[in-house]
C-alpha positions as CSV (number, residue, x, y, z in Angstrom):
1,M,12.1,-11.5,-5.3
2,K,8.7,-11.2,-3.8
3,F,6.0,-9.6,-5.9
4,K,5.2,-7.2,-3.1
5,I,8.5,-5.5,-3.5
6,V,7.9,-5.1,-7.3
7,A,4.3,-3.9,-6.7
8,D,5.5,-1.3,-4.1
9,C,8.1,-0.1,-6.5
10,F,5.6,0.3,-9.3
11,E,3.3,2.1,-6.9
12,K,6.1,4.5,-6.1
13,V,6.8,5.1,-9.8
14,E,3.1,5.7,-10.4
15,Q,3.0,8.4,-7.8
16,T,6.2,10.1,-9.1
17,S,6.0,12.9,-11.7
18,S,9.7,13.2,-12.3
19,R,11.0,11.0,-15.1
20,T,14.5,11.0,-13.6
21,E,13.1,9.8,-10.2
22,M,11.0,7.1,-12.0
23,T,14.2,5.8,-13.7
24,L,16.2,5.8,-10.5
25,T,13.4,3.9,-8.7
26,L,13.2,1.2,-11.4
27,A,17.0,1.0,-11.6
28,T,17.2,0.4,-7.9
29,L,14.6,-2.4,-8.3
30,L,16.4,-4.0,-11.2
31,K,19.7,-4.0,-9.2
32,Q,18.0,-6.1,-6.6
33,A,16.6,-8.6,-9.1
34,N,18.4,-11.7,-10.4
35,S,19.0,-12.4,-14.1
36,N,15.8,-14.4,-14.4
37,E,13.6,-11.7,-12.8
38,I,14.9,-8.7,-14.8
39,G,13.1,-9.7,-18.0
40,I,9.8,-10.3,-16.1
41,I,10.1,-7.0,-14.3
42,C,10.8,-5.1,-17.5
43,N,7.8,-6.7,-19.2
44,L,5.5,-5.8,-16.2
45,S,6.8,-2.2,-16.2
46,V,5.5,-1.7,-19.7
47,G,2.2,-3.4,-19.0
48,Q,2.9,-6.8,-20.5
49,L,2.9,-10.3,-19.0
50,A,5.4,-11.6,-21.5
51,P,7.2,-10.3,-24.6
52,P,4.9,-9.8,-27.6
53,Y,6.6,-12.5,-29.7
54,I,5.4,-15.2,-27.2
55,G,1.7,-14.5,-27.9
56,T,0.2,-14.9,-24.5
57,K,-3.5,-15.9,-24.7
58,F,-5.9,-16.6,-21.8
59,N,-8.6,-18.2,-24.0
60,I,-11.3,-16.5,-21.9
61,A,-14.1,-14.6,-23.6
62,A,-14.5,-10.9,-22.9
63,K,-17.8,-11.4,-21.2
64,N,-16.4,-14.0,-18.8
65,M,-13.4,-11.8,-18.1
66,I,-15.7,-8.9,-17.1
67,K,-17.6,-11.2,-14.7
68,I,-14.3,-12.4,-13.2
69,I,-13.0,-8.9,-12.7
70,A,-16.3,-7.7,-11.3
71,T,-16.2,-10.4,-8.6
72,L,-12.7,-9.4,-7.5
73,Q,-13.8,-5.9,-6.5
């Protein structure tokens, strides 16, 4: 699945105030995903890149991360 589809869905969820509508929107997205993508989408939907037990680290100092983010905007 293309990331644009996931991003568009998340944007729609973000603009929705109804919890039921959010759930239906995410359920529709998950129905379109294959078994490998479902876990990734679920992690992204709660603001994580990976499950907490994996311990994702970027090994980038906070100062450098701020500079990187500032150049993207």
